[in-house]
C-alpha beads as a LAMMPS data file, in Angstrom:
LAMMPS data file: protein, C-alpha beads

470 atoms
469 bonds

1 atom types
1 bond types

-500.0 500.0 xlo xhi
-500.0 500.0 ylo yhi
-500.0 500.0 zlo zhi

Masses

1 110.0

Atoms # bond

1 1 1 -9.448 -5.226 -22.159
2 1 1 -7.977 -7.554 -19.922
3 1 1 -4.925 -6.674 -17.007
4 1 1 -2.932 -9.418 -18.671
5 1 1 -3.363 -8.143 -22.354
6 1 1 -2.690 -4.989 -21.352
7 1 1 0.377 -6.055 -19.192
8 1 1 1.673 -8.174 -22.259
9 1 1 0.739 -5.177 -24.187
10 1 1 2.789 -2.378 -22.075
11 1 1 5.778 -4.963 -21.700
12 1 1 6.231 -5.551 -25.326
13 1 1 5.787 -1.735 -26.170
14 1 1 8.772 -0.933 -23.398
15 1 1 10.615 -3.701 -24.741
16 1 1 10.413 -3.018 -28.101
17 1 1 11.696 0.755 -27.018
18 1 1 14.209 -0.890 -25.945
19 1 1 15.512 -3.201 -27.890
20 1 1 15.105 -0.036 -30.790
21 1 1 17.828 1.495 -28.457
22 1 1 19.997 -0.861 -27.624
23 1 1 20.321 -1.758 -31.601
24 1 1 20.678 1.946 -32.388
25 1 1 23.071 2.440 -29.162
26 1 1 24.984 -0.610 -30.966
27 1 1 24.961 0.108 -34.640
28 1 1 26.703 4.115 -33.509
29 1 1 29.108 2.579 -30.867
30 1 1 30.144 -0.572 -33.609
31 1 1 30.486 2.276 -36.404
32 1 1 32.286 4.283 -34.149
33 1 1 34.815 1.838 -32.632
34 1 1 35.176 0.115 -36.624
35 1 1 36.113 3.785 -37.787
36 1 1 38.846 4.525 -34.795
37 1 1 40.321 1.223 -35.113
38 1 1 40.741 1.852 -39.163
39 1 1 41.656 5.481 -38.640
40 1 1 44.514 4.556 -36.086
41 1 1 45.634 1.954 -38.634
42 1 1 46.402 4.615 -41.063
43 1 1 47.948 6.447 -38.720
44 1 1 50.330 4.045 -37.238
45 1 1 51.048 3.024 -41.036
46 1 1 51.337 6.769 -42.103
47 1 1 54.061 7.406 -39.336
48 1 1 56.108 4.352 -39.831
49 1 1 55.997 5.063 -44.199
50 1 1 57.415 8.954 -42.758
51 1 1 59.838 7.276 -41.169
52 1 1 61.198 5.197 -43.528
53 1 1 61.194 7.605 -46.154
54 1 1 62.961 10.189 -43.594
55 1 1 65.685 7.497 -43.179
56 1 1 66.127 6.789 -47.052
57 1 1 66.276 10.243 -48.111
58 1 1 64.878 9.043 -51.340
59 1 1 63.497 11.624 -53.978
60 1 1 61.118 11.666 -56.521
61 1 1 62.453 8.171 -57.824
62 1 1 61.525 6.386 -54.566
63 1 1 59.992 2.733 -55.136
64 1 1 57.831 1.137 -53.224
65 1 1 59.476 -2.462 -53.188
66 1 1 62.531 -1.041 -51.421
67 1 1 60.447 0.317 -48.957
68 1 1 58.631 -2.255 -47.968
69 1 1 62.011 -4.627 -47.644
70 1 1 62.348 -1.953 -44.973
71 1 1 59.247 -2.160 -43.119
72 1 1 56.842 -4.986 -43.726
73 1 1 53.784 -3.332 -42.700
74 1 1 53.718 -1.342 -45.769
75 1 1 53.320 -4.524 -48.320
76 1 1 49.753 -5.177 -46.730
77 1 1 47.470 -5.551 -48.829
78 1 1 44.143 -3.827 -47.264
79 1 1 46.340 -0.728 -47.406
80 1 1 47.743 1.339 -50.384
81 1 1 50.211 4.608 -50.458
82 1 1 50.976 7.785 -52.542
83 1 1 53.304 10.234 -52.313
84 1 1 52.594 14.032 -53.560
85 1 1 54.924 17.502 -54.204
86 1 1 54.269 20.302 -52.388
87 1 1 51.919 21.439 -55.278
88 1 1 49.700 18.376 -54.706
89 1 1 51.300 16.676 -58.062
90 1 1 51.581 12.962 -57.613
91 1 1 55.195 11.343 -57.517
92 1 1 54.860 7.972 -56.105
93 1 1 52.193 5.210 -55.227
94 1 1 52.349 1.691 -54.256
95 1 1 51.452 -1.270 -56.563
96 1 1 47.609 -2.218 -55.980
97 1 1 46.871 1.332 -56.404
98 1 1 49.191 2.679 -59.920
99 1 1 46.109 1.845 -62.376
100 1 1 43.744 4.255 -60.490
101 1 1 42.996 7.437 -59.885
102 1 1 43.019 8.987 -57.098
103 1 1 43.993 12.662 -56.937
104 1 1 44.523 14.521 -53.708
105 1 1 41.836 17.223 -52.948
106 1 1 41.917 20.810 -52.037
107 1 1 41.095 20.143 -48.308
108 1 1 43.823 17.559 -47.855
109 1 1 46.898 19.888 -49.160
110 1 1 45.367 23.732 -47.515
111 1 1 45.619 21.096 -44.452
112 1 1 49.160 19.464 -45.046
113 1 1 51.006 23.359 -46.246
114 1 1 49.605 24.090 -42.081
115 1 1 51.471 20.745 -41.525
116 1 1 48.488 19.079 -40.117
117 1 1 46.863 15.399 -41.230
118 1 1 43.308 14.955 -43.025
119 1 1 41.070 11.769 -42.866
120 1 1 38.813 11.896 -45.487
121 1 1 35.948 8.652 -46.911
122 1 1 35.093 8.769 -50.343
123 1 1 33.835 5.991 -52.996
124 1 1 36.321 4.912 -55.198
125 1 1 34.771 4.696 -58.518
126 1 1 31.676 6.022 -57.054
127 1 1 30.958 2.157 -55.342
128 1 1 33.943 1.544 -53.328
129 1 1 34.137 2.966 -49.970
130 1 1 37.888 4.185 -48.805
131 1 1 38.847 5.398 -46.108
132 1 1 42.046 8.092 -46.708
133 1 1 44.783 9.984 -44.511
134 1 1 47.036 12.725 -46.290
135 1 1 50.103 13.077 -43.866
136 1 1 52.740 15.875 -44.404
137 1 1 56.361 15.476 -44.436
138 1 1 58.126 18.438 -43.707
139 1 1 61.776 19.560 -42.655
140 1 1 61.472 22.777 -40.438
141 1 1 58.555 24.751 -41.697
142 1 1 59.019 23.033 -45.507
143 1 1 56.698 21.129 -46.632
144 1 1 58.546 18.398 -48.267
145 1 1 56.344 15.527 -49.590
146 1 1 52.444 14.360 -48.973
147 1 1 52.324 10.778 -47.671
148 1 1 48.671 9.586 -48.494
149 1 1 47.819 6.234 -47.011
150 1 1 44.022 4.466 -47.545
151 1 1 42.026 1.091 -47.415
152 1 1 39.035 0.083 -48.039
153 1 1 35.546 0.147 -45.632
154 1 1 34.383 -2.321 -47.463
155 1 1 35.260 -5.081 -44.365
156 1 1 34.074 -2.750 -41.729
157 1 1 30.966 -1.492 -44.174
158 1 1 29.900 -5.573 -44.920
159 1 1 30.310 -5.977 -40.625
160 1 1 27.795 -3.110 -39.952
161 1 1 25.216 -4.871 -42.785
162 1 1 25.939 -8.107 -40.916
163 1 1 24.830 -6.519 -37.799
164 1 1 21.990 -4.635 -39.032
165 1 1 20.573 -8.563 -40.654
166 1 1 21.087 -9.279 -36.996
167 1 1 19.141 -7.051 -35.261
168 1 1 16.580 -7.153 -37.728
169 1 1 15.985 -10.897 -37.214
170 1 1 16.913 -11.224 -33.758
171 1 1 15.007 -8.647 -31.964
172 1 1 11.301 -8.972 -33.460
173 1 1 12.323 -13.030 -32.266
174 1 1 13.505 -11.691 -28.637
175 1 1 9.986 -9.468 -28.494
176 1 1 8.533 -12.121 -29.421
177 1 1 9.589 -14.666 -27.340
178 1 1 9.283 -12.221 -24.239
179 1 1 5.754 -11.115 -24.965
180 1 1 5.021 -14.536 -24.697
181 1 1 6.937 -14.987 -21.066
182 1 1 5.144 -11.472 -20.087
183 1 1 1.774 -13.374 -20.794
184 1 1 2.541 -16.261 -18.913
185 1 1 4.026 -15.113 -16.354
186 1 1 1.055 -11.814 -16.230
187 1 1 -1.239 -15.346 -15.880
188 1 1 0.370 -16.152 -12.624
189 1 1 0.983 -13.492 -11.056
190 1 1 -2.889 -12.743 -11.349
191 1 1 -3.721 -16.200 -11.347
192 1 1 -4.689 -14.872 -7.264
193 1 1 -6.986 -12.197 -8.679
194 1 1 -8.964 -14.769 -10.360
195 1 1 -9.018 -16.654 -7.525
196 1 1 -10.392 -13.286 -5.141
197 1 1 -12.950 -12.141 -8.424
198 1 1 -14.779 -16.403 -7.633
199 1 1 -14.715 -16.050 -4.152
200 1 1 -15.957 -12.700 -4.198
201 1 1 -18.725 -13.681 -7.068
202 1 1 -19.602 -17.323 -4.257
203 1 1 -19.660 -14.405 -1.214
204 1 1 -22.239 -12.056 -3.142
205 1 1 -23.917 -14.807 -3.903
206 1 1 -24.463 -14.858 0.087
207 1 1 -21.800 -17.980 0.992
208 1 1 -20.215 -15.974 3.638
209 1 1 -17.816 -18.886 4.726
210 1 1 -15.609 -18.550 1.615
211 1 1 -11.829 -17.024 1.945
212 1 1 -9.222 -16.877 -0.254
213 1 1 -6.342 -19.761 0.558
214 1 1 -2.937 -18.592 -0.337
215 1 1 0.632 -18.751 1.119
216 1 1 2.258 -16.070 -0.557
217 1 1 3.478 -12.666 1.365
218 1 1 3.571 -10.161 -1.516
219 1 1 1.631 -7.311 -2.489
220 1 1 -1.183 -10.135 -4.132
221 1 1 -1.083 -12.109 -0.683
222 1 1 -1.515 -9.471 1.877
223 1 1 -4.213 -8.171 -0.541
224 1 1 -5.672 -11.454 0.044
225 1 1 -5.055 -11.235 3.862
226 1 1 -7.068 -7.938 3.383
227 1 1 -9.914 -9.103 1.788
228 1 1 -9.468 -12.375 4.130
229 1 1 -9.994 -10.117 7.533
230 1 1 -12.813 -8.064 5.105
231 1 1 -15.163 -10.933 4.682
232 1 1 -14.462 -11.826 8.275
233 1 1 -15.712 -8.602 9.523
234 1 1 -18.486 -8.464 7.797
235 1 1 -19.383 -11.774 8.725
236 1 1 -19.559 -11.132 11.886
237 1 1 -21.235 -7.913 11.864
238 1 1 -23.747 -9.251 9.403
239 1 1 -24.142 -11.930 12.356
240 1 1 -24.404 -9.421 15.051
241 1 1 -27.085 -7.144 12.607
242 1 1 -29.360 -10.743 12.604
243 1 1 -28.960 -11.617 16.345
244 1 1 -29.651 -7.447 16.602
245 1 1 -33.145 -7.451 14.464
246 1 1 -34.230 -11.144 16.270
247 1 1 -33.226 -9.618 19.528
248 1 1 -34.608 -6.371 18.720
249 1 1 -37.758 -8.118 17.878
250 1 1 -38.400 -10.197 20.027
251 1 1 -38.131 -7.642 23.183
252 1 1 -40.852 -5.399 21.187
253 1 1 -43.181 -7.990 20.668
254 1 1 -42.963 -9.106 24.243
255 1 1 -44.794 -5.482 24.906
256 1 1 -47.030 -5.693 22.230
257 1 1 -48.355 -9.115 22.533
258 1 1 -49.016 -8.229 25.943
259 1 1 -50.933 -4.848 24.388
260 1 1 -52.621 -7.056 22.323
261 1 1 -54.068 -9.969 24.923
262 1 1 -55.109 -6.950 27.521
263 1 1 -57.285 -4.834 25.202
264 1 1 -58.470 -8.323 23.569
265 1 1 -59.808 -9.578 27.085
266 1 1 -60.764 -6.015 27.951
267 1 1 -62.728 -5.286 24.676
268 1 1 -64.460 -8.627 25.049
269 1 1 -67.282 -8.201 27.434
270 1 1 -68.087 -4.575 29.384
271 1 1 -65.903 -4.483 32.783
272 1 1 -66.290 -2.603 35.953
273 1 1 -64.106 1.107 35.704
274 1 1 -61.275 -0.268 37.328
275 1 1 -60.531 -3.108 35.507
276 1 1 -60.481 -0.592 32.374
277 1 1 -58.087 1.775 35.240
278 1 1 -56.381 -1.412 35.320
279 1 1 -55.651 -2.461 31.668
280 1 1 -55.052 0.857 30.946
281 1 1 -52.031 1.001 33.358
282 1 1 -50.252 -2.062 32.240
283 1 1 -50.344 -1.006 28.372
284 1 1 -49.178 2.247 29.474
285 1 1 -45.960 0.691 31.382
286 1 1 -46.018 -1.796 28.636
287 1 1 -45.422 1.338 26.003
288 1 1 -42.913 3.668 28.412
289 1 1 -41.008 0.005 27.898
290 1 1 -40.933 -0.012 24.340
291 1 1 -40.466 3.790 24.351
292 1 1 -37.272 3.099 26.192
293 1 1 -35.577 0.565 23.836
294 1 1 -37.096 2.394 20.861
295 1 1 -34.845 5.834 22.646
296 1 1 -32.225 3.477 23.737
297 1 1 -31.461 2.043 20.204
298 1 1 -31.347 5.573 18.954
299 1 1 -28.958 6.106 21.158
300 1 1 -26.432 3.588 19.926
301 1 1 -27.658 3.874 16.381
302 1 1 -26.906 7.573 16.812
303 1 1 -23.946 6.682 18.904
304 1 1 -22.456 3.501 16.383
305 1 1 -22.330 6.671 13.217
306 1 1 -20.546 9.200 15.616
307 1 1 -23.173 11.894 16.388
308 1 1 -23.419 11.588 20.051
309 1 1 -20.655 14.016 21.151
310 1 1 -18.883 13.637 24.379
311 1 1 -18.112 17.272 26.678
312 1 1 -14.267 17.761 28.127
313 1 1 -14.960 19.442 31.012
314 1 1 -13.641 19.118 34.478
315 1 1 -15.594 16.877 36.373
316 1 1 -15.571 16.512 40.214
317 1 1 -16.307 12.381 40.188
318 1 1 -15.940 12.044 44.218
319 1 1 -19.246 14.620 44.320
320 1 1 -20.896 12.825 41.847
321 1 1 -20.374 9.607 43.098
322 1 1 -22.122 10.931 46.331
323 1 1 -24.980 11.721 44.814
324 1 1 -25.355 8.500 42.851
325 1 1 -25.015 6.925 46.097
326 1 1 -27.719 9.368 47.077
327 1 1 -30.342 8.383 44.533
328 1 1 -29.066 4.481 45.062
329 1 1 -30.348 4.525 49.012
330 1 1 -33.611 5.781 47.754
331 1 1 -34.001 3.251 44.945
332 1 1 -32.851 0.236 47.554
333 1 1 -35.770 1.745 50.107
334 1 1 -37.894 -0.610 48.500
335 1 1 -36.238 -4.246 48.408
336 1 1 -34.571 -2.784 52.213
337 1 1 -31.057 -3.178 49.981
338 1 1 -28.594 -1.028 51.525
339 1 1 -26.120 0.971 49.765
340 1 1 -22.428 1.521 51.258
341 1 1 -20.290 4.086 50.233
342 1 1 -16.909 2.147 50.621
343 1 1 -13.779 4.487 49.766
344 1 1 -14.406 7.677 47.788
345 1 1 -11.508 9.148 47.617
346 1 1 -11.317 13.210 46.111
347 1 1 -10.661 12.744 42.260
348 1 1 -10.587 14.908 38.922
349 1 1 -11.585 13.743 35.720
350 1 1 -12.249 15.135 32.557
351 1 1 -15.823 14.347 31.041
352 1 1 -19.436 14.478 29.728
353 1 1 -20.908 14.776 33.878
354 1 1 -24.559 13.918 32.223
355 1 1 -23.380 10.665 30.620
356 1 1 -20.869 9.699 33.728
357 1 1 -23.754 10.257 35.868
358 1 1 -26.086 8.463 33.470
359 1 1 -23.418 5.620 33.327
360 1 1 -22.748 5.142 36.902
361 1 1 -26.527 4.933 38.087
362 1 1 -27.127 2.352 35.153
363 1 1 -24.271 0.087 36.953
364 1 1 -25.471 0.933 40.535
365 1 1 -29.057 0.667 39.728
366 1 1 -28.304 -2.840 37.412
367 1 1 -26.785 -4.129 40.890
368 1 1 -29.430 -3.488 43.698
369 1 1 -31.894 -4.798 40.704
370 1 1 -30.462 -8.086 40.732
371 1 1 -29.785 -8.587 44.458
372 1 1 -31.512 -10.258 46.914
373 1 1 -33.977 -8.135 49.840
374 1 1 -31.897 -7.350 52.040
375 1 1 -28.768 -7.569 50.311
376 1 1 -25.944 -4.825 50.339
377 1 1 -24.469 -3.072 47.490
378 1 1 -20.674 -1.895 48.232
379 1 1 -19.851 1.130 45.545
380 1 1 -15.873 2.129 45.699
381 1 1 -13.781 5.441 44.238
382 1 1 -9.912 4.976 44.813
383 1 1 -7.515 6.088 43.115
384 1 1 -4.837 3.935 41.287
385 1 1 -1.319 5.622 40.099
386 1 1 -2.431 7.635 36.480
387 1 1 -6.001 5.943 36.925
388 1 1 -9.615 5.816 38.457
389 1 1 -11.053 3.187 39.343
390 1 1 -14.885 3.040 40.774
391 1 1 -16.581 -0.703 42.143
392 1 1 -19.803 -2.015 42.233
393 1 1 -20.128 -4.958 44.352
394 1 1 -23.178 -7.109 44.579
395 1 1 -24.345 -10.218 46.068
396 1 1 -26.681 -11.025 44.114
397 1 1 -27.431 -14.344 41.425
398 1 1 -24.009 -13.766 39.494
399 1 1 -22.558 -14.989 36.281
400 1 1 -20.848 -17.428 34.708
401 1 1 -17.677 -17.096 32.622
402 1 1 -19.622 -17.591 29.229
403 1 1 -22.373 -14.710 30.645
404 1 1 -19.748 -13.112 31.348
405 1 1 -17.937 -12.752 27.498
406 1 1 -22.172 -12.087 26.476
407 1 1 -23.174 -9.331 28.941
408 1 1 -22.008 -6.344 26.907
409 1 1 -23.758 -7.363 23.340
410 1 1 -26.996 -6.096 22.684
411 1 1 -30.428 -7.048 23.898
412 1 1 -28.146 -9.896 25.993
413 1 1 -29.424 -10.767 29.051
414 1 1 -29.132 -13.762 30.754
415 1 1 -31.419 -16.112 32.060
416 1 1 -31.393 -15.992 35.831
417 1 1 -31.670 -12.292 34.781
418 1 1 -34.864 -12.454 32.612
419 1 1 -36.269 -14.893 35.614
420 1 1 -35.551 -12.394 38.346
421 1 1 -36.538 -8.950 36.417
422 1 1 -38.832 -8.612 33.728
423 1 1 -38.431 -4.849 33.188
424 1 1 -34.655 -4.648 31.302
425 1 1 -34.206 -4.407 28.014
426 1 1 -30.502 -5.354 27.360
427 1 1 -29.517 -2.287 25.973
428 1 1 -28.186 -0.581 29.246
429 1 1 -24.678 -2.326 29.786
430 1 1 -24.108 -1.895 26.008
431 1 1 -24.616 2.133 26.719
432 1 1 -22.323 2.156 29.561
433 1 1 -19.775 0.677 27.423
434 1 1 -19.924 2.764 24.710
435 1 1 -19.643 5.739 27.487
436 1 1 -16.535 3.994 28.678
437 1 1 -14.593 4.287 25.586
438 1 1 -15.868 7.198 24.673
439 1 1 -14.161 8.848 28.009
440 1 1 -10.960 6.515 26.861
441 1 1 -11.341 4.271 29.680
442 1 1 -13.036 0.034 29.675
443 1 1 -14.807 -1.516 32.021
444 1 1 -14.887 -5.142 32.965
445 1 1 -16.471 -7.651 35.555
446 1 1 -16.050 -10.147 37.329
447 1 1 -18.490 -12.280 39.086
448 1 1 -19.827 -15.820 40.603
449 1 1 -23.249 -17.589 40.460
450 1 1 -25.125 -16.558 43.868
451 1 1 -22.474 -15.011 44.856
452 1 1 -22.212 -11.839 43.298
453 1 1 -20.981 -9.402 40.405
454 1 1 -18.477 -6.402 40.557
455 1 1 -18.115 -4.546 38.196
456 1 1 -15.002 -1.950 38.002
457 1 1 -14.879 1.178 36.134
458 1 1 -11.531 2.435 35.234
459 1 1 -10.833 5.862 33.935
460 1 1 -7.804 8.547 33.095
461 1 1 -7.299 10.627 35.712
462 1 1 -7.113 14.974 35.173
463 1 1 -3.343 15.485 34.328
464 1 1 -2.024 18.303 36.606
465 1 1 -1.511 21.384 35.500
466 1 1 1.977 22.696 36.091
467 1 1 2.353 25.387 38.509
468 1 1 3.021 29.181 36.387
469 1 1 6.240 30.359 36.939
470 1 1 6.582 33.837 37.918

Bonds

1 1 1 2
2 1 2 3
3 1 3 4
4 1 4 5
5 1 5 6
6 1 6 7
7 1 7 8
8 1 8 9
9 1 9 10
10 1 10 11
11 1 11 12
12 1 12 13
13 1 13 14
14 1 14 15
15 1 15 16
16 1 16 17
17 1 17 18
18 1 18 19
19 1 19 20
20 1 20 21
21 1 21 22
22 1 22 23
23 1 23 24
24 1 24 25
25 1 25 26
26 1 26 27
27 1 27 28
28 1 28 29
29 1 29 30
30 1 30 31
31 1 31 32
32 1 32 33
33 1 33 34
34 1 34 35
35 1 35 36
36 1 36 37
37 1 37 38
38 1 38 39
39 1 39 40
40 1 40 41
41 1 41 42
42 1 42 43
43 1 43 44
44 1 44 45
45 1 45 46
46 1 46 47
47 1 47 48
48 1 48 49
49 1 49 50
50 1 50 51
51 1 51 52
52 1 52 53
53 1 53 54
54 1 54 55
55 1 55 56
56 1 56 57
57 1 57 58
58 1 58 59
59 1 59 60
60 1 60 61
61 1 61 62
62 1 62 63
63 1 63 64
64 1 64 65
65 1 65 66
66 1 66 67
67 1 67 68
68 1 68 69
69 1 69 70
70 1 70 71
71 1 71 72
72 1 72 73
73 1 73 74
74 1 74 75
75 1 75 76
76 1 76 77
77 1 77 78
78 1 78 79
79 1 79 80
80 1 80 81
81 1 81 82
82 1 82 83
83 1 83 84
84 1 84 85
85 1 85 86
86 1 86 87
87 1 87 88
88 1 88 89
89 1 89 90
90 1 90 91
91 1 91 92
92 1 92 93
93 1 93 94
94 1 94 95
95 1 95 96
96 1 96 97
97 1 97 98
98 1 98 99
99 1 99 100
100 1 100 101
101 1 101 102
102 1 102 103
103 1 103 104
104 1 104 105
105 1 105 106
106 1 106 107
107 1 107 108
108 1 108 109
109 1 109 110
110 1 110 111
111 1 111 112
112 1 112 113
113 1 113 114
114 1 114 115
115 1 115 116
116 1 116 117
117 1 117 118
118 1 118 119
119 1 119 120
120 1 120 121
121 1 121 122
122 1 122 123
123 1 123 124
124 1 124 125
125 1 125 126
126 1 126 127
127 1 127 128
128 1 128 129
129 1 129 130
130 1 130 131
131 1 131 132
132 1 132 133
133 1 133 134
134 1 134 135
135 1 135 136
136 1 136 137
137 1 137 138
138 1 138 139
139 1 139 140
140 1 140 141
141 1 141 142
142 1 142 143
143 1 143 144
144 1 144 145
145 1 145 146
146 1 146 147
147 1 147 148
148 1 148 149
149 1 149 150
150 1 150 151
151 1 151 152
152 1 152 153
153 1 153 154
154 1 154 155
155 1 155 156
156 1 156 157
157 1 157 158
158 1 158 159
159 1 159 160
160 1 160 161
161 1 161 162
162 1 162 163
163 1 163 164
164 1 164 165
165 1 165 166
166 1 166 167
167 1 167 168
168 1 168 169
169 1 169 170
170 1 170 171
171 1 171 172
172 1 172 173
173 1 173 174
174 1 174 175
175 1 175 176
176 1 176 177
177 1 177 178
178 1 178 179
179 1 179 180
180 1 180 181
181 1 181 182
182 1 182 183
183 1 183 184
184 1 184 185
185 1 185 186
186 1 186 187
187 1 187 188
188 1 188 189
189 1 189 190
190 1 190 191
191 1 191 192
192 1 192 193
193 1 193 194
194 1 194 195
195 1 195 196
196 1 196 197
197 1 197 198
198 1 198 199
199 1 199 200
200 1 200 201
201 1 201 202
202 1 202 203
203 1 203 204
204 1 204 205
205 1 205 206
206 1 206 207
207 1 207 208
208 1 208 209
209 1 209 210
210 1 210 211
211 1 211 212
212 1 212 213
213 1 213 214
214 1 214 215
215 1 215 216
216 1 216 217
217 1 217 218
218 1 218 219
219 1 219 220
220 1 220 221
221 1 221 222
222 1 222 223
223 1 223 224
224 1 224 225
225 1 225 226
226 1 226 227
227 1 227 228
228 1 228 229
229 1 229 230
230 1 230 231
231 1 231 232
232 1 232 233
233 1 233 234
234 1 234 235
235 1 235 236
236 1 236 237
237 1 237 238
238 1 238 239
239 1 239 240
240 1 240 241
241 1 241 242
242 1 242 243
243 1 243 244
244 1 244 245
245 1 245 246
246 1 246 247
247 1 247 248
248 1 248 249
249 1 249 250
250 1 250 251
251 1 251 252
252 1 252 253
253 1 253 254
254 1 254 255
255 1 255 256
256 1 256 257
257 1 257 258
258 1 258 259
259 1 259 260
260 1 260 261
261 1 261 262
262 1 262 263
263 1 263 264
264 1 264 265
265 1 265 266
266 1 266 267
267 1 267 268
268 1 268 269
269 1 269 270
270 1 270 271
271 1 271 272
272 1 272 273
273 1 273 274
274 1 274 275
275 1 275 276
276 1 276 277
277 1 277 278
278 1 278 279
279 1 279 280
280 1 280 281
281 1 281 282
282 1 282 283
283 1 283 284
284 1 284 285
285 1 285 286
286 1 286 287
287 1 287 288
288 1 288 289
289 1 289 290
290 1 290 291
291 1 291 292
292 1 292 293
293 1 293 294
294 1 294 295
295 1 295 296
296 1 296 297
297 1 297 298
298 1 298 299
299 1 299 300
300 1 300 301
301 1 301 302
302 1 302 303
303 1 303 304
304 1 304 305
305 1 305 306
306 1 306 307
307 1 307 308
308 1 308 309
309 1 309 310
310 1 310 311
311 1 311 312
312 1 312 313
313 1 313 314
314 1 314 315
315 1 315 316
316 1 316 317
317 1 317 318
318 1 318 319
319 1 319 320
320 1 320 321
321 1 321 322
322 1 322 323
323 1 323 324
324 1 324 325
325 1 325 326
326 1 326 327
327 1 327 328
328 1 328 329
329 1 329 330
330 1 330 331
331 1 331 332
332 1 332 333
333 1 333 334
334 1 334 335
335 1 335 336
336 1 336 337
337 1 337 338
338 1 338 339
339 1 339 340
340 1 340 341
341 1 341 342
342 1 342 343
343 1 343 344
344 1 344 345
345 1 345 346
346 1 346 347
347 1 347 348
348 1 348 349
349 1 349 350
350 1 350 351
351 1 351 352
352 1 352 353
353 1 353 354
354 1 354 355
355 1 355 356
356 1 356 357
357 1 357 358
358 1 358 359
359 1 359 360
360 1 360 361
361 1 361 362
362 1 362 363
363 1 363 364
364 1 364 365
365 1 365 366
366 1 366 367
367 1 367 368
368 1 368 369
369 1 369 370
370 1 370 371
371 1 371 372
372 1 372 373
373 1 373 374
374 1 374 375
375 1 375 376
376 1 376 377
377 1 377 378
378 1 378 379
379 1 379 380
380 1 380 381
381 1 381 382
382 1 382 383
383 1 383 384
384 1 384 385
385 1 385 386
386 1 386 387
387 1 387 388
388 1 388 389
389 1 389 390
390 1 390 391
391 1 391 392
392 1 392 393
393 1 393 394
394 1 394 395
395 1 395 396
396 1 396 397
397 1 397 398
398 1 398 399
399 1 399 400
400 1 400 401
401 1 401 402
402 1 402 403
403 1 403 404
404 1 404 405
405 1 405 406
406 1 406 407
407 1 407 408
408 1 408 409
409 1 409 410
410 1 410 411
411 1 411 412
412 1 412 413
413 1 413 414
414 1 414 415
415 1 415 416
416 1 416 417
417 1 417 418
418 1 418 419
419 1 419 420
420 1 420 421
421 1 421 422
422 1 422 423
423 1 423 424
424 1 424 425
425 1 425 426
426 1 426 427
427 1 427 428
428 1 428 429
429 1 429 430
430 1 430 431
431 1 431 432
432 1 432 433
433 1 433 434
434 1 434 435
435 1 435 436
436 1 436 437
437 1 437 438
438 1 438 439
439 1 439 440
440 1 440 441
441 1 441 442
442 1 442 443
443 1 443 444
444 1 444 445
445 1 445 446
446 1 446 447
447 1 447 448
448 1 448 449
449 1 449 450
450 1 450 451
451 1 451 452
452 1 452 453
453 1 453 454
454 1 454 455
455 1 455 456
456 1 456 457
457 1 457 458
458 1 458 459
459 1 459 460
460 1 460 461
461 1 461 462
462 1 462 463
463 1 463 464
464 1 464 465
465 1 465 466
466 1 466 467
467 1 467 468
468 1 468 469
469 1 469 470
C-alpha cells in the first residue's frame, strides 16, 4: 500500500472520528439547550401564574379566562395549566387540556409537600412527549395549591430529529470531500518524493549527474538538498576512487614492466655474473619501490578507516627538529645541498613523536630531493601566538598554482617532479597531511615555478600548566 493511500486512509479515519465526536457533542449540547430553554419558560410561566393567583385570591372556582386577561402569557397555546389541591385532586385546568386526564404523580406531590418544585417528562397518551413543572403555592408553612405548567416537547424533538438527519447526510459527504482533498494534497506533497525516486533510479543506473531540482524550503526541500549533497559527495568519491585505481595501477605497472623487461633480456642469452647481478639489483630496487607503495597505501587505507592510533604525549619539538636537521645534512651530502636551521625556538606540543618525526623528515626530504645541486634548504621553528609554525623552504623547481591545489592528492606528482626525481610515489604528502590533521593542525604550501617552494606546518601549542596553589 502506497504512502499516499495510507495517508488518505489515516486522514479519513481521523476525520470520521472527529465528525462523530463533533456530531455527538452538538446533539448533546443542542438537546440540553432546548430542554433548558423549555424548563426556563415553564418556570417563568409558573411564577407568573402563581403571582396572579395570589393577587386575585380565587378559590376552587377560579376561571383560567380571568387569569389570561391579567397575565397574557398564560394564554399561549404551547402551554397548559392545572391547579391541584393539597391532596393531589385537580381543581382547575386550562381549556386546552380540560378533555384529557393528566394526573399529579406521587413524586411531584411529595416534593410539593416539602416546598420543592419538580420537573418531569412523560408521554401523553403514549405518544406525545410533554414536559411538566409542578410548582407549590404556599402561605407560610401551609400548602395551598399545586400549580402545574406543561408544554409539548414535540417541537424540540422534531428539531433534534432534523439535526440528526442533517448530520447523517452532511457528515459522510464532508468526509468524502475531505478524503478526496486529502488524496489530492497527499499527491502534491509526495510529488517531490516521486521525483527523488526517479532520480535515484537513474543514479542507480550509473548516471551520477542527476540532481533533484526543488525551490521549496520545507522538510521535503531539505531532504532533496541533503540528497543532492550526498550524490555530489558520492560522485566525487567515485571519481577519486577511479582516479586512485588508475594511478595505483600506473604506479605499480611501471616497476613490474621494468622487472619483466630486464628479466626477459637477461634470459635471452647467457650473461656474465656481473650482468645478472645488475639485473637482480635493479629488480630489488623496483620491488622495494612497490613494497613502499603498498605500505603507504595500506597506511592511508587504515587511516581512512580510523585504525591508526595517534599517541598523545609531550613532545619537545625543538629537539626533534634538531635531529631532523642532522639527518637532512646527511641526506644532502650526495648533491652538496646545505641544510640550514635558521630558527629553532624551544617549544613543546602534545602528539605522537614517531608520526611527527615521519612528517618533518618527509617534508625535508622532498625539499632536498627537488633542490638543485649546491642548493640550500632552510628550516624554521617559531612560536606564533597559540600555534607553532615549522617551515621548510627550498629554491628548487617550484610549482604552478594549479599544481599546488593538487599537491596533496594521492599519487599526484607534477611533471617537473617526475622528470626531476623518478623514485617518488605521490603518497608522501597525503600521509603528511593526514598526520598534521590528526594533530589538529594544517599544512600549506607557497611556491613559484623555478624559484622554489615553502611548506608550512602549523600545530597547536601545548597549553600552559597552571601553578599549583600551596
